[in-house]
KOLDREN-905882 format. One line per field, with one value per residue (C-alpha): residue number from 1; y, z, x. Coordinates in Angstrom, 3 decimals, m for minus. Example, Ala and Ser with C-alpha at 12.3 -4.5 7.8 and 13.67 -1.06 7.14 Angstrom:
2
num: 1|2
yy: m4.500|m1.060
zz: 7.800|7.140
xx: 12.300|13.670
***
This chain:
298
num: 1|2|3|4|5|6|7|8|9|10|11|12|13|14|15|16|17|18|19|20|21|22|23|24|25|26|27|28|29|30|31|32|33|34|35|36|37|38|39|40|41|42|43|44|45|46|47|48|49|50|51|52|53|54|55|56|57|58|59|60|61|62|63|64|65|66|67|68|69|70|71|72|73|74|75|76|77|78|79|80|81|82|83|84|85|86|87|88|89|90|91|92|93|94|95|96|97|98|99|100|101|102|103|104|105|106|107|108|109|110|111|112|113|114|115|116|117|118|119|120|121|122|123|124|125|126|127|128|129|130|131|132|133|134|135|136|137|138|139|140|141|142|143|144|145|146|147|148|149|150|151|152|153|154|155|156|157|158|159|160|161|162|163|164|165|166|167|168|169|170|171|172|173|174|175|176|177|178|179|180|181|182|183|184|185|186|187|188|189|190|191|192|193|194|195|196|197|198|199|200|201|202|203|204|205|206|207|208|209|210|211|212|213|214|215|216|217|218|219|220|221|222|223|224|225|226|227|228|229|230|231|232|233|234|235|236|237|238|239|240|241|242|243|244|245|246|247|248|249|250|251|252|253|254|255|256|257|258|259|260|261|262|263|264|265|266|267|268|269|270|271|272|273|274|275|276|277|278|279|280|281|282|283|284|285|286|287|288|289|290|291|292|293|294|295|296|297|298
yy: 19.810|17.556|17.699|17.700|20.971|22.522|21.446|22.827|26.143|26.507|25.862|28.428|30.964|30.371|30.716|33.189|31.136|28.111|26.861|27.074|25.387|22.491|21.998|22.077|19.458|17.407|17.483|18.929|22.595|21.751|19.531|22.333|24.804|22.414|21.540|25.120|26.239|23.398|24.404|27.970|26.700|24.578|27.535|29.864|32.560|33.680|32.878|34.051|37.010|35.742|37.765|36.612|37.103|36.663|35.333|37.282|36.271|37.855|38.803|35.609|33.733|35.120|33.865|30.396|30.038|30.520|27.850|25.514|25.793|24.764|21.766|20.693|20.875|18.486|16.215|16.141|15.247|12.502|11.086|11.114|9.203|6.652|6.223|5.458|2.826|1.256|1.545|3.790|6.530|4.779|2.209|1.281|0.075|m1.155|m0.378|m1.461|0.050|0.555|2.783|2.705|2.553|3.760|6.714|6.300|8.516|6.818|10.183|11.667|8.378|8.164|12.017|11.770|8.654|10.715|13.363|10.996|9.069|11.269|8.911|6.032|5.839|4.557|3.332|2.875|0.435|0.558|m2.768|m4.842|m6.929|m10.254|m8.627|m6.877|m10.290|m11.982|m9.202|m9.410|m13.184|m12.756|m10.195|m7.473|m5.539|m5.412|m4.275|m3.763|m2.355|m4.414|m5.032|m8.600|m11.144|m13.134|m16.389|m19.722|m20.309|m17.786|m19.463|m17.370|m14.042|m12.474|m9.893|m7.588|m5.946|m2.059|m1.413|m2.157|m0.214|0.012|m0.161|1.926|2.338|5.414|6.886|10.187|12.755|12.336|8.485|6.768|5.306|8.887|10.243|8.974|8.388|5.685|2.207|0.318|m3.365|m5.184|m6.726|m3.275|m3.058|m5.770|m3.735|m1.511|m1.658|m1.812|m0.004|m2.743|m3.289|m5.436|m9.099|m11.248|m8.689|m9.505|m6.522|m7.419|m10.948|m9.658|m7.393|m10.111|m12.507|m9.923|m9.339|m13.036|m13.546|m11.176|m13.231|m10.703|m11.466|m8.045|m6.666|m4.803|m2.170|m0.390|m1.802|0.351|m0.111|3.636|5.066|8.572|7.170|4.958|7.830|10.061|7.298|6.961|10.695|10.781|8.316|5.444|2.855|2.086|1.907|0.262|2.096|2.582|5.041|6.850|7.733|8.980|11.496|13.218|16.066|14.796|14.495|14.973|11.706|10.236|7.345|4.813|2.041|m1.405|m3.566|m5.841|m3.814|m4.669|m4.276|m5.252|m5.628|m3.215|m5.305|m4.742|m7.656|m8.745|m11.924|m13.852|m16.068|m13.380|m10.533|m7.165|m4.587|m1.879|0.627|m1.752|m2.422|1.329|1.779|m1.112|0.493|3.867|2.333|0.725|4.036|5.957|3.275|3.412|7.204|7.041|4.629|6.935
zz: 2.215|m0.747|m3.318|m6.006|m4.640|m4.675|m8.274|m9.456|m7.554|m8.995|m12.504|m12.181|m10.615|m13.609|m16.375|m14.610|m16.133|m15.071|m18.511|m19.619|m16.383|m17.043|m20.526|m19.224|m16.520|m18.765|m16.200|m16.130|m15.306|m12.767|m10.954|m10.603|m9.508|m6.841|m5.513|m5.282|m3.567|m1.109|m0.596|0.238|2.671|4.382|4.731|5.591|3.176|m0.426|m2.658|m6.064|m7.217|m9.926|m12.795|m15.996|m18.101|m15.722|m12.365|m10.140|m7.025|m3.771|m1.358|0.542|m2.708|m3.477|m0.190|m0.494|m4.139|m3.077|m0.595|m2.816|m5.566|m2.921|m1.856|m5.448|m6.299|m3.542|m4.415|m8.073|m6.982|m4.670|m7.334|m9.874|m7.469|m6.582|m10.307|m11.297|m8.535|m9.558|m13.288|m13.919|m15.941|m18.892|m19.125|m20.463|m18.671|m20.248|m17.887|m18.150|m16.402|m16.519|m15.136|m12.308|m10.039|m6.789|m5.369|m7.674|m10.774|m13.422|m15.002|m11.676|m10.804|m13.952|m13.902|m10.311|m11.511|m14.474|m12.111|m10.004|m13.019|m16.120|m17.900|m17.835|m20.692|m19.621|m22.180|m21.048|m22.405|m21.255|m21.323|m19.427|m16.559|m18.308|m21.143|m18.808|m17.091|m20.457|m21.580|m18.404|m18.856|m22.507|m21.305|m23.433|m20.134|m17.125|m14.600|m14.557|m12.254|m12.499|m10.830|m9.711|m8.837|m11.701|m12.493|m11.736|m15.375|m14.915|m12.196|m13.345|m12.316|m8.818|m7.503|m4.621|m3.436|m3.267|m1.905|m2.507|m4.884|m3.912|m6.602|m6.007|m7.547|m9.744|m10.934|m12.021|m9.302|m10.076|m10.201|m7.503|m6.024|m6.055|m3.217|m0.561|m0.247|2.340|1.590|m0.652|m0.223|m3.371|m3.739|m4.204|m7.711|m9.139|m10.846|m12.765|m16.049|m15.942|m17.768|m17.755|m18.641|m21.587|m21.138|m20.638|m18.446|m14.875|m13.644|m15.410|m13.998|m10.450|m10.701|m12.286|m9.449|m6.729|m8.296|m8.576|m4.956|m4.283|m6.775|m9.576|m13.184|m14.470|m17.480|m19.266|m21.748|m22.376|m22.368|m22.157|m20.479|m20.569|m17.177|m18.419|m21.028|m18.393|m15.984|m18.664|m19.480|m15.883|m15.432|m18.339|m16.545|m18.944|m16.228|m13.073|m13.381|m10.870|m11.121|m9.072|m6.190|m6.934|m10.496|m9.438|m7.077|m10.043|m11.917|m14.465|m15.322|m12.170|m10.408|m7.026|m5.784|m3.100|m1.483|m1.834|1.153|1.256|m0.213|m3.548|m3.792|m6.155|m5.369|m7.151|m7.652|m8.942|m11.223|m12.523|m13.616|m10.619|m12.559|m14.000|m12.630|m13.136|m14.694|m12.330|m14.025|m13.664|m10.023|m9.463|m10.771|m8.875|m5.647|m6.725|m7.180|m3.760|m2.131|m3.877|m2.842|0.721|0.704|m0.791|1.860|4.628
xx: 24.493|25.377|28.244|25.622|24.243|27.685|28.196|24.854|25.347|28.879|27.646|24.763|27.224|29.631|27.097|24.737|21.903|19.923|19.313|22.954|24.030|21.533|22.879|26.445|25.785|23.404|20.635|17.087|16.713|14.131|16.430|19.023|16.401|15.009|18.451|19.727|16.517|16.912|20.570|19.420|16.858|19.479|21.853|19.032|20.184|19.736|22.686|21.373|19.498|17.102|15.710|13.895|17.014|20.068|21.146|23.467|25.350|24.423|27.200|26.570|26.618|30.141|31.377|29.803|31.023|34.678|34.412|32.385|35.033|37.705|35.580|34.849|38.476|39.311|36.418|37.597|41.174|39.821|37.623|40.389|42.703|39.988|39.058|42.616|42.875|39.541|40.218|37.215|38.816|37.244|34.453|30.945|27.913|24.633|21.802|18.196|15.169|11.517|8.715|7.920|10.888|9.349|11.220|14.124|14.209|16.386|17.283|18.510|20.220|22.244|22.847|24.418|26.471|27.792|28.820|30.867|32.263|32.237|34.648|32.103|29.732|26.291|23.662|20.009|17.409|13.808|11.835|9.310|10.480|10.813|12.664|15.055|15.884|16.475|18.723|20.833|20.892|22.213|24.908|23.218|22.777|25.149|22.490|18.743|16.093|12.928|9.575|10.233|12.965|14.165|12.171|13.617|14.607|17.427|19.511|22.525|20.904|21.304|18.857|18.582|15.433|15.707|12.226|8.609|6.345|2.608|m0.129|m3.082|m6.563|m6.815|m10.173|m11.472|m12.493|m16.243|m16.102|m18.147|m14.916|m13.408|m15.622|m13.121|m9.351|m9.679|m8.267|m10.653|m11.603|m10.490|m13.883|m15.470|m13.865|m16.058|m18.714|m16.267|m14.520|m10.733|m7.820|m5.126|m1.434|m0.783|m1.395|1.747|3.616|4.454|2.596|m0.653|m0.343|0.215|m2.879|m5.036|m3.957|m4.812|m8.153|m8.713|m8.060|m11.133|m13.291|m12.949|m12.487|m11.638|m13.523|m10.596|m11.840|m8.582|m4.995|m1.869|1.492|2.064|1.457|0.453|m2.042|m3.728|m3.957|m5.522|m7.979|m8.921|m9.172|m11.722|m13.929|m13.171|m12.370|m10.494|m6.674|m4.290|m1.078|2.190|1.702|5.058|3.840|0.386|1.997|3.556|1.742|m0.723|m4.411|m6.574|m7.368|m8.114|m6.034|m6.960|m4.921|m6.226|m7.119|m5.220|m2.404|m0.916|2.870|5.721|9.426|11.698|14.911|18.417|19.474|22.846|24.731|26.004|28.311|30.603|32.641|31.132|33.643|34.827|32.397|29.387|30.295|30.493|27.000|25.619|27.046|25.565|22.116|22.323|23.280|20.552|17.896|19.156|18.823|15.352|14.178|15.322
***
């Protein structure tokens, strides 16, 4: 049972509508539906009676709502007291990120942080890894999640590895490489055209280096740093893409994915300036990301 589940359940019970609750909480409706369904499974009982137009509480739901409201009241009081101590009643954090981020969904991550610290304004900037590091170095970002540790030219940046993201081969279901899901020797990619990330990005360089170690100079026929575009191109049989496993698991154009042998992985890192004190708000977000990553690893 999670406080987030209690909050989502109380919001739906109050509005009698999933969409209105999602708008009120500034989260995706699918996230609310998923968490409440998970909450019901954990309790082993139905809390809401659902219909196309309206949601009603079951008898069990009424009992749980009364207890949930008391718990949420105590949590709000505790958070308020801690926020006053930490100076987090107000604050701003500039956060940077990119896709992919392994098991971390940035939307959910920032949504849950907003629930804990509604007085903190968080801005989000998406960029490639090198640009994220430069923005943190220039103090334009407080924190960033990236796909590499900072390069040596940024000695003022600290980084912490959250987990590793595996990159996998992605092809159309009727592609010759799509007839199996077993790990694929990297050298077996040599005859095929590639769908690559844009040149100059750390991800493209890492993939090219991995291919070069198998004696492959990739023939790149399409380039895109948009995961969904690369997936659709691969699904159409236009080439072989090498994409983050966590993104391929999501719903999208039909593809087959295969691990490489040896595996290709990239470190997902949290980056900040080591030579200046983070604001209380930024420190709170840093700790929040650490906790979320630890939970995802488990």
